[in-house]
All heavy atoms as TSV, in Angstrom:
chain	resi	resn	atom	element	x	y	z
A	1	MET	N	N	-223.921	174.556	78.935
A	1	MET	CA	C	-224.649	173.938	80.078
A	1	MET	C	C	-225.619	174.998	80.675
A	1	MET	O	O	-225.360	176.084	80.826
A	1	MET	CB	C	-223.571	173.621	81.185
A	1	MET	CG	C	-224.104	172.954	82.430
A	1	MET	SD	S	-222.997	172.379	83.705
A	1	MET	CE	C	-221.488	173.177	83.377
A	2	GLU	N	N	-226.821	174.358	80.846
A	2	GLU	CA	C	-227.911	175.142	81.312
A	2	GLU	C	C	-227.966	175.179	82.799
A	2	GLU	O	O	-227.910	174.188	83.450
A	2	GLU	CB	C	-229.227	174.619	80.804
A	2	GLU	CG	C	-230.484	175.387	81.125
A	2	GLU	CD	C	-231.752	174.776	80.636
A	2	GLU	OE1	O	-231.646	173.833	79.777
A	2	GLU	OE2	O	-232.828	175.216	81.039
A	3	ILE	N	N	-228.035	176.420	83.399
A	3	ILE	CA	C	-228.089	176.579	84.898
A	3	ILE	C	C	-229.491	176.998	85.204
A	3	ILE	O	O	-229.979	178.118	84.834
A	3	ILE	CB	C	-227.083	177.633	85.381
A	3	ILE	CG1	C	-225.647	177.170	85.082
A	3	ILE	CG2	C	-227.233	177.945	86.929
A	3	ILE	CD1	C	-224.604	178.168	85.310
A	4	ARG	N	N	-230.177	176.139	85.974
A	4	ARG	CA	C	-231.566	176.314	86.258
A	4	ARG	C	C	-231.846	176.847	87.668
A	4	ARG	O	O	-232.911	177.391	87.929
A	4	ARG	CB	C	-232.409	175.079	86.081
A	4	ARG	CG	C	-232.347	174.536	84.612
A	4	ARG	CD	C	-233.189	173.294	84.610
A	4	ARG	NE	N	-233.303	172.821	83.185
A	4	ARG	CZ	C	-233.902	171.712	82.826
A	4	ARG	NH1	N	-234.390	170.955	83.726
A	4	ARG	NH2	N	-233.998	171.309	81.612
A	5	ASN	N	N	-230.969	176.563	88.680
A	5	ASN	CA	C	-231.246	176.964	89.986
A	5	ASN	C	C	-229.864	177.179	90.696
A	5	ASN	O	O	-228.797	176.986	90.108
A	5	ASN	CB	C	-232.165	175.937	90.616
A	5	ASN	CG	C	-231.445	174.499	90.439
A	5	ASN	OD1	O	-230.290	174.315	90.723
A	5	ASN	ND2	N	-232.316	173.657	90.203
A	6	ASP	N	N	-229.965	177.486	91.972
A	6	ASP	CA	C	-228.742	177.689	92.820
A	6	ASP	C	C	-227.889	176.476	92.859
A	6	ASP	O	O	-226.605	176.544	92.957
A	6	ASP	CB	C	-229.073	178.234	94.129
A	6	ASP	CG	C	-229.459	179.655	94.127
A	6	ASP	OD1	O	-229.131	180.485	93.191
A	6	ASP	OD2	O	-230.204	180.114	94.986
A	7	ASN	N	N	-228.430	175.272	93.006
A	7	ASN	CA	C	-227.751	174.095	93.111
A	7	ASN	C	C	-226.886	173.848	91.843
A	7	ASN	O	O	-225.783	173.453	91.910
A	7	ASN	CB	C	-228.718	172.893	93.318
A	7	ASN	CG	C	-227.934	171.564	93.573
A	7	ASN	OD1	O	-227.078	171.535	94.417
A	7	ASN	ND2	N	-228.320	170.583	92.797
A	8	ASP	N	N	-227.628	174.079	90.673
A	8	ASP	CA	C	-226.754	174.032	89.354
A	8	ASP	C	C	-225.657	174.967	89.348
A	8	ASP	O	O	-224.540	174.638	88.874
A	8	ASP	CB	C	-227.778	174.247	88.232
A	8	ASP	CG	C	-228.692	173.133	87.850
A	8	ASP	OD1	O	-228.589	171.955	88.464
A	8	ASP	OD2	O	-229.530	173.255	87.056
A	9	ARG	N	N	-225.843	176.129	89.965
A	9	ARG	CA	C	-224.748	177.173	89.927
A	9	ARG	C	C	-223.597	176.611	90.768
A	9	ARG	O	O	-222.416	176.777	90.287
A	9	ARG	CB	C	-225.226	178.486	90.424
A	9	ARG	CG	C	-224.278	179.617	90.398
A	9	ARG	CD	C	-224.875	180.957	90.760
A	9	ARG	NE	N	-225.675	181.490	89.617
A	9	ARG	CZ	C	-226.908	181.385	89.441
A	9	ARG	NH1	N	-227.715	180.860	90.289
A	9	ARG	NH2	N	-227.549	181.914	88.360
A	10	ARG	N	N	-223.850	176.079	91.945
A	10	ARG	CA	C	-222.819	175.577	92.735
A	10	ARG	C	C	-222.022	174.515	92.073
A	10	ARG	O	O	-220.811	174.333	92.096
A	10	ARG	CB	C	-223.350	175.120	94.076
A	10	ARG	CG	C	-223.596	176.344	95.060
A	10	ARG	CD	C	-223.965	175.841	96.469
A	10	ARG	NE	N	-225.318	175.146	96.502
A	10	ARG	CZ	C	-226.399	175.838	96.673
A	10	ARG	NH1	N	-226.452	177.134	96.884
A	10	ARG	NH2	N	-227.586	175.219	96.754
A	11	LEU	N	N	-222.857	173.544	91.444
A	11	LEU	CA	C	-222.339	172.479	90.704
A	11	LEU	C	C	-221.383	172.883	89.619
A	11	LEU	O	O	-220.319	172.324	89.348
A	11	LEU	CB	C	-223.342	171.461	90.269
A	11	LEU	CG	C	-224.071	170.630	91.240
A	11	LEU	CD1	C	-225.273	169.932	90.564
A	11	LEU	CD2	C	-223.099	169.619	91.808
A	12	TRP	N	N	-221.804	173.925	88.863
A	12	TRP	CA	C	-221.128	174.521	87.705
A	12	TRP	C	C	-219.754	175.000	88.185
A	12	TRP	O	O	-218.691	174.766	87.571
A	12	TRP	CB	C	-221.962	175.575	87.030
A	12	TRP	CG	C	-221.222	176.048	85.800
A	12	TRP	CD1	C	-221.340	175.621	84.516
A	12	TRP	CD2	C	-220.509	177.310	85.725
A	12	TRP	NE1	N	-220.642	176.480	83.743
A	12	TRP	CE2	C	-220.037	177.476	84.436
A	12	TRP	CE3	C	-220.131	178.256	86.669
A	12	TRP	CZ2	C	-219.298	178.544	83.992
A	12	TRP	CZ3	C	-219.265	179.381	86.283
A	12	TRP	CH2	C	-218.937	179.440	84.981
A	13	PHE	N	N	-219.684	175.666	89.341
A	13	PHE	CA	C	-218.451	176.232	89.802
A	13	PHE	C	C	-217.540	175.040	90.204
A	13	PHE	O	O	-216.319	175.079	89.937
A	13	PHE	CB	C	-218.643	177.227	90.989
A	13	PHE	CG	C	-219.162	178.537	90.509
A	13	PHE	CD1	C	-220.309	179.043	90.811
A	13	PHE	CD2	C	-218.146	179.322	89.834
A	13	PHE	CE1	C	-220.746	180.365	90.483
A	13	PHE	CE2	C	-218.607	180.722	89.400
A	13	PHE	CZ	C	-219.906	181.054	89.761
A	14	ARG	N	N	-218.075	174.112	90.793
A	14	ARG	CA	C	-217.168	172.899	91.168
A	14	ARG	C	C	-216.652	172.219	89.885
A	14	ARG	O	O	-215.519	171.841	89.872
A	14	ARG	CB	C	-218.043	171.921	92.088
A	14	ARG	CG	C	-218.287	172.506	93.452
A	14	ARG	CD	C	-219.131	171.713	94.304
A	14	ARG	NE	N	-218.537	170.374	94.612
A	14	ARG	CZ	C	-219.164	169.348	95.122
A	14	ARG	NH1	N	-220.515	169.460	95.397
A	14	ARG	NH2	N	-218.576	168.221	95.274
A	15	ILE	N	N	-217.473	172.073	89.012
A	15	ILE	CA	C	-217.070	171.429	87.657
A	15	ILE	C	C	-216.047	172.266	86.983
A	15	ILE	O	O	-215.059	171.715	86.565
A	15	ILE	CB	C	-218.374	171.206	86.731
A	15	ILE	CG1	C	-219.276	170.255	87.230
A	15	ILE	CG2	C	-217.787	170.915	85.312
A	15	ILE	CD1	C	-220.633	170.158	86.600
A	16	LYS	N	N	-216.217	173.586	86.971
A	16	LYS	CA	C	-215.201	174.422	86.359
A	16	LYS	C	C	-213.839	174.391	87.088
A	16	LYS	O	O	-212.760	174.369	86.557
A	16	LYS	CB	C	-215.627	175.838	86.312
A	16	LYS	CG	C	-216.668	176.158	85.246
A	16	LYS	CD	C	-216.185	175.845	83.938
A	16	LYS	CE	C	-217.188	175.530	82.875
A	16	LYS	NZ	N	-216.741	174.999	81.685
A	17	SER	N	N	-213.901	174.221	88.390
A	17	SER	CA	C	-212.641	174.049	89.222
A	17	SER	C	C	-212.065	172.685	88.851
A	17	SER	O	O	-210.705	172.747	88.762
A	17	SER	CB	C	-213.044	174.034	90.680
A	17	SER	OG	O	-211.960	173.794	91.511
A	18	ILE	N	N	-212.721	171.686	88.721
A	18	ILE	CA	C	-212.152	170.420	88.273
A	18	ILE	C	C	-211.550	170.574	86.943
A	18	ILE	O	O	-210.480	170.005	86.654
A	18	ILE	CB	C	-213.211	169.253	88.385
A	18	ILE	CG1	C	-213.532	169.078	89.841
A	18	ILE	CG2	C	-212.686	168.030	87.728
A	18	ILE	CD1	C	-214.669	168.093	90.057
A	19	ASP	N	N	-212.249	171.226	85.972
A	19	ASP	CA	C	-211.734	171.367	84.610
A	19	ASP	C	C	-210.405	172.073	84.611
A	19	ASP	O	O	-209.491	171.740	83.901
A	19	ASP	CB	C	-212.699	172.150	83.769
A	19	ASP	CG	C	-213.980	171.377	83.369
A	19	ASP	OD1	O	-214.005	170.178	83.551
A	19	ASP	OD2	O	-214.989	172.046	82.919
A	20	LYS	N	N	-210.266	173.086	85.544
A	20	LYS	CA	C	-208.936	173.691	85.645
A	20	LYS	C	C	-207.843	172.824	86.094
A	20	LYS	O	O	-206.712	172.856	85.579
A	20	LYS	CB	C	-209.047	175.010	86.553
A	20	LYS	CG	C	-209.532	176.266	85.927
A	20	LYS	CD	C	-209.364	177.363	87.005
A	20	LYS	CE	C	-209.355	178.706	86.190
A	20	LYS	NZ	N	-209.148	179.779	87.177
A	21	LYS	N	N	-208.198	171.969	87.118
A	21	LYS	CA	C	-207.243	171.012	87.652
A	21	LYS	C	C	-206.830	170.054	86.540
A	21	LYS	O	O	-205.630	169.676	86.478
A	21	LYS	CB	C	-207.768	170.268	88.881
A	21	LYS	CG	C	-207.983	171.148	90.055
A	21	LYS	CD	C	-208.611	170.342	91.197
A	21	LYS	CE	C	-208.838	171.255	92.376
A	21	LYS	NZ	N	-209.652	170.517	93.430
A	22	ILE	N	N	-207.704	169.630	85.717
A	22	ILE	CA	C	-207.421	168.705	84.635
A	22	ILE	C	C	-206.519	169.433	83.591
A	22	ILE	O	O	-205.502	168.782	83.171
A	22	ILE	CB	C	-208.759	168.217	83.901
A	22	ILE	CG1	C	-209.538	167.261	84.869
A	22	ILE	CG2	C	-208.416	167.560	82.579
A	22	ILE	CD1	C	-210.917	166.848	84.333
A	23	ASP	N	N	-206.837	170.637	83.296
A	23	ASP	CA	C	-205.992	171.389	82.372
A	23	ASP	C	C	-204.541	171.559	82.987
A	23	ASP	O	O	-203.558	171.518	82.173
A	23	ASP	CB	C	-206.538	172.771	82.196
A	23	ASP	CG	C	-207.808	172.707	81.226
A	23	ASP	OD1	O	-208.095	171.674	80.632
A	23	ASP	OD2	O	-208.619	173.779	81.228
A	24	ASN	N	N	-204.480	171.751	84.228
A	24	ASN	CA	C	-203.160	171.917	84.897
A	24	ASN	C	C	-202.270	170.662	84.947
A	24	ASN	O	O	-201.062	170.745	85.169
A	24	ASN	CB	C	-203.282	172.432	86.246
A	24	ASN	CG	C	-203.811	173.929	86.319
A	24	ASN	OD1	O	-203.571	174.665	85.378
A	24	ASN	ND2	N	-204.410	174.362	87.372
A	25	LEU	N	N	-202.898	169.490	84.625
A	25	LEU	CA	C	-202.076	168.272	84.550
A	25	LEU	C	C	-201.220	168.202	83.293
A	25	LEU	O	O	-200.208	167.483	83.252
A	25	LEU	CB	C	-203.023	167.100	84.572
A	25	LEU	CG	C	-203.860	166.753	85.845
A	25	LEU	CD1	C	-204.858	165.571	85.554
A	25	LEU	CD2	C	-202.855	166.448	86.955
A	26	GLY	N	N	-201.519	169.075	82.314
A	26	GLY	CA	C	-200.751	169.153	81.116
A	26	GLY	C	C	-201.401	168.284	80.028
A	26	GLY	O	O	-202.494	167.710	80.131
A	27	LYS	N	N	-200.614	168.085	78.919
A	27	LYS	CA	C	-201.077	167.332	77.817
A	27	LYS	C	C	-201.075	165.833	78.132
A	27	LYS	O	O	-200.173	165.354	78.718
A	27	LYS	CB	C	-200.100	167.641	76.638
A	27	LYS	CG	C	-200.626	167.042	75.361
A	27	LYS	CD	C	-199.653	167.413	74.229
A	27	LYS	CE	C	-200.220	166.841	72.876
A	27	LYS	NZ	N	-199.461	167.253	71.776
A	28	ILE	N	N	-202.177	165.169	77.746
A	28	ILE	CA	C	-202.335	163.773	77.979
A	28	ILE	C	C	-201.143	163.010	77.300
A	28	ILE	O	O	-200.853	163.284	76.166
A	28	ILE	CB	C	-203.682	163.207	77.491
A	28	ILE	CG1	C	-204.767	163.807	78.381
A	28	ILE	CG2	C	-203.709	161.688	77.461
A	28	ILE	CD1	C	-206.177	163.428	77.930
A	29	GLY	N	N	-200.535	162.176	78.071
A	29	GLY	CA	C	-199.467	161.364	77.554
A	29	GLY	C	C	-198.015	162.046	77.711
A	29	GLY	O	O	-197.125	161.437	77.382
A	30	SER	N	N	-198.119	163.302	78.033
A	30	SER	CA	C	-196.799	163.902	78.185
A	30	SER	C	C	-195.939	163.323	79.377
A	30	SER	O	O	-196.555	162.599	80.276
A	30	SER	CB	C	-196.920	165.466	78.458
A	30	SER	OG	O	-197.679	165.729	79.652
A	31	LYS	N	N	-194.684	163.653	79.433
A	31	LYS	CA	C	-193.913	163.078	80.547
A	31	LYS	C	C	-194.277	163.587	81.829
A	31	LYS	O	O	-194.612	164.786	81.954
A	31	LYS	CB	C	-192.403	163.464	80.204
A	31	LYS	CG	C	-191.365	162.931	81.262
A	31	LYS	CD	C	-189.993	163.234	80.921
A	31	LYS	CE	C	-189.158	162.605	81.897
A	31	LYS	NZ	N	-187.700	162.826	81.586
A	32	GLY	N	N	-194.537	162.702	82.760
A	32	GLY	CA	C	-194.938	163.117	84.153
A	32	GLY	C	C	-196.489	163.304	84.225
A	32	GLY	O	O	-196.940	163.657	85.345
A	33	PHE	N	N	-197.207	162.964	83.198
A	33	PHE	CA	C	-198.601	163.099	83.214
A	33	PHE	C	C	-199.191	162.067	84.263
A	33	PHE	O	O	-198.822	160.922	84.247
A	33	PHE	CB	C	-199.307	162.828	81.863
A	33	PHE	CG	C	-200.735	163.067	81.823
A	33	PHE	CD1	C	-201.276	164.294	81.761
A	33	PHE	CD2	C	-201.625	162.034	81.857
A	33	PHE	CE1	C	-202.646	164.512	81.718
A	33	PHE	CE2	C	-203.059	162.148	81.920
A	33	PHE	CZ	C	-203.476	163.478	81.827
A	34	ASP	N	N	-200.026	162.570	85.207
A	34	ASP	CA	C	-200.624	161.747	86.273
A	34	ASP	C	C	-201.871	161.140	85.855
A	34	ASP	O	O	-202.917	161.733	85.912
A	34	ASP	CB	C	-200.711	162.542	87.523
A	34	ASP	CG	C	-201.057	161.726	88.716
A	34	ASP	OD1	O	-201.445	160.533	88.606
A	34	ASP	OD2	O	-200.990	162.330	89.802
A	35	TRP	N	N	-201.851	159.938	85.274
A	35	TRP	CA	C	-203.088	159.280	84.834
A	35	TRP	C	C	-204.123	159.014	85.877
A	35	TRP	O	O	-205.266	159.142	85.812
A	35	TRP	CB	C	-202.726	157.929	84.140
A	35	TRP	CG	C	-202.214	158.151	82.730
A	35	TRP	CD1	C	-200.943	158.147	82.406
A	35	TRP	CD2	C	-202.980	158.472	81.563
A	35	TRP	NE1	N	-200.813	158.390	80.990
A	35	TRP	CE2	C	-202.068	158.624	80.546
A	35	TRP	CE3	C	-204.277	158.756	81.349
A	35	TRP	CZ2	C	-202.431	158.925	79.198
A	35	TRP	CZ3	C	-204.695	159.045	79.988
A	35	TRP	CH2	C	-203.816	159.144	78.980
A	36	LEU	N	N	-203.582	158.671	87.063
A	36	LEU	CA	C	-204.455	158.384	88.290
A	36	LEU	C	C	-205.253	159.580	88.706
A	36	LEU	O	O	-206.382	159.602	88.919
A	36	LEU	CB	C	-203.700	157.737	89.431
A	36	LEU	CG	C	-203.086	156.407	89.157
A	36	LEU	CD1	C	-202.277	155.967	90.327
A	36	LEU	CD2	C	-204.151	155.318	88.805
A	37	LYS	N	N	-204.511	160.788	88.664
A	37	LYS	CA	C	-205.234	162.027	89.105
A	37	LYS	C	C	-206.267	162.413	87.994
A	37	LYS	O	O	-207.361	162.823	88.312
A	37	LYS	CB	C	-204.129	163.108	89.347
A	37	LYS	CG	C	-204.651	164.421	89.765
A	37	LYS	CD	C	-205.226	164.181	91.250
A	37	LYS	CE	C	-205.689	165.486	91.906
A	37	LYS	NZ	N	-206.220	165.292	93.157
A	38	TRP	N	N	-205.822	162.174	86.693
A	38	TRP	CA	C	-206.735	162.543	85.645
A	38	TRP	C	C	-207.955	161.706	85.699
A	38	TRP	O	O	-209.094	162.171	85.597
A	38	TRP	CB	C	-206.004	162.253	84.354
A	38	TRP	CG	C	-206.848	162.535	83.107
A	38	TRP	CD1	C	-207.116	163.714	82.539
A	38	TRP	CD2	C	-207.621	161.484	82.389
A	38	TRP	NE1	N	-207.945	163.427	81.432
A	38	TRP	CE2	C	-208.288	162.196	81.348
A	38	TRP	CE3	C	-207.764	160.174	82.507
A	38	TRP	CZ2	C	-209.106	161.477	80.443
A	38	TRP	CZ3	C	-208.630	159.524	81.664
A	38	TRP	CH2	C	-209.264	160.111	80.583
A	39	GLU	N	N	-207.847	160.454	85.917
A	39	GLU	CA	C	-209.000	159.591	86.075
A	39	GLU	C	C	-209.806	159.928	87.327
A	39	GLU	O	O	-211.166	159.975	87.198
A	39	GLU	CB	C	-208.581	158.070	86.292
A	39	GLU	CG	C	-209.739	157.179	86.179
A	39	GLU	CD	C	-209.308	155.656	86.320
A	39	GLU	OE1	O	-208.046	155.372	86.427
A	39	GLU	OE2	O	-210.203	154.884	86.103
A	40	GLU	N	N	-209.168	160.327	88.356
A	40	GLU	CA	C	-210.024	160.673	89.532
A	40	GLU	C	C	-210.776	161.971	89.225
A	40	GLU	O	O	-211.959	162.025	89.681
A	40	GLU	CB	C	-209.079	160.978	90.727
A	40	GLU	CG	C	-209.643	161.530	91.979
A	40	GLU	CD	C	-208.482	161.855	93.040
A	40	GLU	OE1	O	-207.599	161.067	93.180
A	40	GLU	OE2	O	-208.656	162.933	93.567
A	41	LEU	N	N	-210.189	162.945	88.681
A	41	LEU	CA	C	-210.791	164.248	88.301
A	41	LEU	C	C	-211.946	164.035	87.294
A	41	LEU	O	O	-212.968	164.607	87.438
A	41	LEU	CB	C	-209.852	165.216	87.834
A	41	LEU	CG	C	-208.824	165.696	88.858
A	41	LEU	CD1	C	-207.770	166.548	88.241
A	41	LEU	CD2	C	-209.539	166.534	89.963
A	42	THR	N	N	-211.708	163.216	86.279
A	42	THR	CA	C	-212.767	163.033	85.248
A	42	THR	C	C	-213.932	162.282	85.863
A	42	THR	O	O	-215.072	162.520	85.590
A	42	THR	CB	C	-212.234	162.294	84.054
A	42	THR	OG1	O	-211.665	161.125	84.383
A	42	THR	CG2	C	-211.248	163.167	83.284
A	43	ASP	N	N	-213.672	161.230	86.771
A	43	ASP	CA	C	-214.745	160.616	87.417
A	43	ASP	C	C	-215.622	161.646	88.273
A	43	ASP	O	O	-216.875	161.638	88.275
A	43	ASP	CB	C	-214.220	159.526	88.307
A	43	ASP	CG	C	-213.827	158.268	87.527
A	43	ASP	OD1	O	-214.034	158.216	86.306
A	43	ASP	OD2	O	-213.186	157.399	88.130
A	44	GLU	N	N	-214.954	162.473	89.007
A	44	GLU	CA	C	-215.628	163.476	89.787
A	44	GLU	C	C	-216.413	164.409	88.962
A	44	GLU	O	O	-217.550	164.766	89.347
A	44	GLU	CB	C	-214.602	164.309	90.729
A	44	GLU	CG	C	-215.212	165.267	91.514
A	44	GLU	CD	C	-216.022	164.920	92.702
A	44	GLU	OE1	O	-216.019	163.592	92.926
A	44	GLU	OE2	O	-216.654	165.621	93.421
A	45	SER	N	N	-215.841	164.848	87.949
A	45	SER	CA	C	-216.602	165.755	87.018
A	45	SER	C	C	-217.846	165.093	86.402
A	45	SER	O	O	-218.938	165.670	86.395
A	45	SER	CB	C	-215.558	166.191	85.812
A	45	SER	OG	O	-216.375	166.961	84.942
A	46	ALA	N	N	-217.768	163.812	86.044
A	46	ALA	CA	C	-218.959	163.100	85.544
A	46	ALA	C	C	-220.005	162.939	86.617
A	46	ALA	O	O	-221.197	163.134	86.381
A	46	ALA	CB	C	-218.605	161.767	85.026
A	47	ARG	N	N	-219.610	162.709	87.821
A	47	ARG	CA	C	-220.489	162.600	88.945
A	47	ARG	C	C	-221.317	163.851	89.155
A	47	ARG	O	O	-222.453	163.882	89.379
A	47	ARG	CB	C	-219.749	162.144	90.224
A	47	ARG	CG	C	-220.611	161.822	91.384
A	47	ARG	CD	C	-219.860	161.448	92.664
A	47	ARG	NE	N	-219.140	162.646	93.162
A	47	ARG	CZ	C	-219.675	163.632	93.786
A	47	ARG	NH1	N	-220.949	163.733	94.078
A	47	ARG	NH2	N	-218.896	164.674	94.288
A	48	LEU	N	N	-220.439	164.981	89.144
A	48	LEU	CA	C	-221.124	166.320	89.292
A	48	LEU	C	C	-222.058	166.694	88.143
A	48	LEU	O	O	-223.154	167.285	88.303
A	48	LEU	CB	C	-220.082	167.380	89.493
A	48	LEU	CG	C	-219.260	167.253	90.769
A	48	LEU	CD1	C	-218.122	168.315	90.779
A	48	LEU	CD2	C	-220.070	167.484	91.988
A	49	HIS	N	N	-221.672	166.354	86.875
A	49	HIS	CA	C	-222.547	166.595	85.799
A	49	HIS	C	C	-223.788	165.868	85.937
A	49	HIS	O	O	-224.884	166.374	85.572
A	49	HIS	CB	C	-221.892	166.200	84.509
A	49	HIS	CG	C	-221.023	167.279	83.914
A	49	HIS	ND1	N	-219.742	167.425	84.077
A	49	HIS	CD2	C	-221.317	168.193	82.966
A	49	HIS	CE1	C	-219.252	168.458	83.416
A	49	HIS	NE2	N	-220.204	168.963	82.746
A	50	SER	N	N	-223.782	164.637	86.458
A	50	SER	CA	C	-225.014	163.849	86.595
A	50	SER	C	C	-225.947	164.361	87.541
A	50	SER	O	O	-227.138	164.069	87.602
A	50	SER	CB	C	-224.629	162.400	86.907
A	50	SER	OG	O	-224.134	162.274	88.209
A	51	GLN	N	N	-225.491	165.258	88.451
A	51	GLN	CA	C	-226.321	165.911	89.566
A	51	GLN	C	C	-226.987	167.126	89.087
A	51	GLN	O	O	-227.890	167.651	89.731
A	51	GLN	CB	C	-225.493	166.180	90.729
A	51	GLN	CG	C	-225.042	164.980	91.442
A	51	GLN	CD	C	-224.107	165.371	92.659
A	51	GLN	OE1	O	-224.310	166.402	93.205
A	51	GLN	NE2	N	-223.244	164.367	93.015
A	52	LEU	N	N	-226.737	167.676	87.898
A	52	LEU	CA	C	-227.298	168.886	87.348
A	52	LEU	C	C	-228.832	168.573	87.019
A	52	LEU	O	O	-229.167	167.478	86.660
A	52	LEU	CB	C	-226.707	169.330	86.041
A	52	LEU	CG	C	-225.203	169.806	86.175
A	52	LEU	CD1	C	-224.595	169.989	84.805
A	52	LEU	CD2	C	-225.261	171.233	86.940
A	53	SER	N	N	-229.677	169.617	87.316
A	53	SER	CA	C	-231.045	169.372	87.167
A	53	SER	C	C	-231.431	168.911	85.755
A	53	SER	O	O	-232.341	168.103	85.558
A	53	SER	CB	C	-231.838	170.644	87.453
A	53	SER	OG	O	-231.489	171.728	86.598
A	54	VAL	N	N	-230.790	169.420	84.678
A	54	VAL	CA	C	-231.125	168.986	83.357
A	54	VAL	C	C	-230.953	167.545	83.159
A	54	VAL	O	O	-231.699	166.829	82.494
A	54	VAL	CB	C	-230.295	169.781	82.300
A	54	VAL	CG1	C	-228.872	169.478	82.328
A	54	VAL	CG2	C	-230.747	169.583	80.928
A	55	HIS	N	N	-229.945	166.938	83.798
A	55	HIS	CA	C	-229.662	165.499	83.658
A	55	HIS	C	C	-230.648	164.608	84.457
A	55	HIS	O	O	-231.028	163.638	84.078
A	55	HIS	CB	C	-228.233	165.114	84.041
A	55	HIS	CG	C	-227.212	165.794	83.114
A	55	HIS	ND1	N	-226.938	165.179	81.860
A	55	HIS	CD2	C	-226.318	166.773	83.268
A	55	HIS	CE1	C	-225.981	165.921	81.220
A	55	HIS	NE2	N	-225.648	166.912	82.123
A	56	ARG	N	N	-230.979	165.140	85.550
A	56	ARG	CA	C	-231.967	164.544	86.438
A	56	ARG	C	C	-233.418	164.459	85.723
A	56	ARG	O	O	-234.107	163.494	85.803
A	56	ARG	CB	C	-232.077	165.206	87.869
A	56	ARG	CG	C	-230.984	164.752	88.755
A	56	ARG	CD	C	-231.228	165.284	90.118
A	56	ARG	NE	N	-230.679	166.642	90.179
A	56	ARG	CZ	C	-231.352	167.714	90.549
A	56	ARG	NH1	N	-232.528	167.566	91.027
A	56	ARG	NH2	N	-230.696	168.876	90.550
A	57	ASP	N	N	-233.710	165.607	85.013
A	57	ASP	CA	C	-234.910	165.608	84.349
A	57	ASP	C	C	-234.866	164.552	83.132
A	57	ASP	O	O	-236.001	163.890	82.938
A	57	ASP	CB	C	-235.102	166.995	83.651
A	57	ASP	CG	C	-235.489	168.024	84.699
A	57	ASP	OD1	O	-235.796	167.660	85.878
A	57	ASP	OD2	O	-235.448	169.233	84.390
A	58	ILE	N	N	-233.732	164.403	82.504
A	58	ILE	CA	C	-233.646	163.428	81.471
A	58	ILE	C	C	-233.873	162.028	82.038
A	58	ILE	O	O	-234.605	161.184	81.408
A	58	ILE	CB	C	-232.356	163.556	80.651
A	58	ILE	CG1	C	-232.245	164.801	79.892
A	58	ILE	CG2	C	-232.050	162.321	79.781
A	58	ILE	CD1	C	-230.945	165.272	79.323
A	59	VAL	N	N	-233.241	161.723	83.165
A	59	VAL	CA	C	-233.380	160.401	83.728
A	59	VAL	C	C	-234.818	160.236	84.148
A	59	VAL	O	O	-235.397	159.081	83.957
A	59	VAL	CB	C	-232.448	160.299	85.065
A	59	VAL	CG1	C	-232.743	159.111	85.794
A	59	VAL	CG2	C	-230.932	160.381	84.559
A	60	ASN	N	N	-235.461	161.240	84.715
A	60	ASN	CA	C	-236.894	161.000	85.138
A	60	ASN	C	C	-237.803	160.769	83.929
A	60	ASN	O	O	-238.680	159.957	83.957
A	60	ASN	CB	C	-237.350	162.313	85.895
A	60	ASN	CG	C	-236.763	162.321	87.233
A	60	ASN	OD1	O	-236.365	161.332	87.845
A	60	ASN	ND2	N	-236.717	163.532	87.817
A	61	ILE	N	N	-237.543	161.454	82.858
A	61	ILE	CA	C	-238.331	161.180	81.608
A	61	ILE	C	C	-238.200	159.794	81.101
A	61	ILE	O	O	-239.150	159.126	80.769
A	61	ILE	CB	C	-237.969	162.185	80.476
A	61	ILE	CG1	C	-238.483	163.658	80.840
A	61	ILE	CG2	C	-238.488	161.783	79.189
A	61	ILE	CD1	C	-237.777	164.690	80.002
A	62	LEU	N	N	-236.916	159.303	81.161
A	62	LEU	CA	C	-236.592	157.907	80.745
A	62	LEU	C	C	-237.305	156.879	81.575
A	62	LEU	O	O	-237.774	155.791	81.132
A	62	LEU	CB	C	-235.136	157.714	80.509
A	62	LEU	CG	C	-234.457	158.417	79.412
A	62	LEU	CD1	C	-232.978	158.220	79.501
A	62	LEU	CD2	C	-235.023	157.932	78.084
A	63	ARG	N	N	-237.165	157.168	82.935
A	63	ARG	CA	C	-237.828	156.313	83.901
A	63	ARG	C	C	-239.317	156.137	83.670
A	63	ARG	O	O	-239.930	155.111	83.671
A	63	ARG	CB	C	-237.608	156.732	85.323
A	63	ARG	CG	C	-236.384	156.212	85.864
A	63	ARG	CD	C	-236.422	156.500	87.402
A	63	ARG	NE	N	-234.973	156.462	87.895
A	63	ARG	CZ	C	-234.493	157.253	88.779
A	63	ARG	NH1	N	-235.242	158.178	89.294
A	63	ARG	NH2	N	-233.271	157.086	89.204
A	64	ASN	N	N	-239.961	157.320	83.486
A	64	ASN	CA	C	-241.393	157.401	83.185
A	64	ASN	C	C	-241.809	156.668	81.923
A	64	ASN	O	O	-242.860	155.958	81.858
A	64	ASN	CB	C	-241.947	158.821	83.194
A	64	ASN	CG	C	-241.786	159.426	84.589
A	64	ASN	OD1	O	-241.832	158.791	85.528
A	64	ASN	ND2	N	-241.868	160.726	84.565
A	65	LYS	N	N	-240.870	156.673	80.889
A	65	LYS	CA	C	-241.201	156.152	79.630
A	65	LYS	C	C	-241.087	154.614	79.745
A	65	LYS	O	O	-241.930	153.894	79.151
A	65	LYS	CB	C	-240.186	156.643	78.600
A	65	LYS	CG	C	-240.389	156.008	77.229
A	65	LYS	CD	C	-239.365	156.621	76.260
A	65	LYS	CE	C	-239.609	156.041	74.884
A	65	LYS	NZ	N	-238.756	156.538	73.920
A	66	TRP	N	N	-240.271	154.131	80.545
A	66	TRP	CA	C	-240.013	152.619	80.569
A	66	TRP	C	C	-240.590	151.953	81.855
A	66	TRP	O	O	-240.481	150.818	81.977
A	66	TRP	CB	C	-238.520	152.304	80.527
A	66	TRP	CG	C	-237.946	152.825	79.287
A	66	TRP	CD1	C	-237.156	153.941	79.092
A	66	TRP	CD2	C	-238.105	152.200	77.927
A	66	TRP	NE1	N	-236.847	154.112	77.674
A	66	TRP	CE2	C	-237.424	153.055	77.029
A	66	TRP	CE3	C	-238.771	151.114	77.511
A	66	TRP	CZ2	C	-237.412	152.739	75.651
A	66	TRP	CZ3	C	-238.754	150.808	76.153
A	66	TRP	CH2	C	-237.988	151.582	75.268
A	67	ASP	N	N	-241.314	152.729	82.691
A	67	ASP	CA	C	-241.975	152.009	83.831
A	67	ASP	C	C	-243.294	151.511	83.470
A	67	ASP	O	O	-243.964	151.800	82.567
A	67	ASP	CB	C	-242.174	153.025	85.011
A	67	ASP	CG	C	-240.788	153.171	85.767
A	67	ASP	OD1	O	-239.931	152.308	85.596
A	67	ASP	OD2	O	-240.748	154.096	86.567
């Protein structure tokens, strides 16, 4: 993941924190695995990834191409 500015750095730390929480849930499908928590965390991770400057640049390029 490319870190371009301070905002990206903050987002990266938040994403890594979520990744740790996902890892701490255990193996997917194992006994006691919390699917709702996993879904909540993966949704949050995706939301944060979409806020990274590299992703915003891609969206802007595509918007300009199709406008």
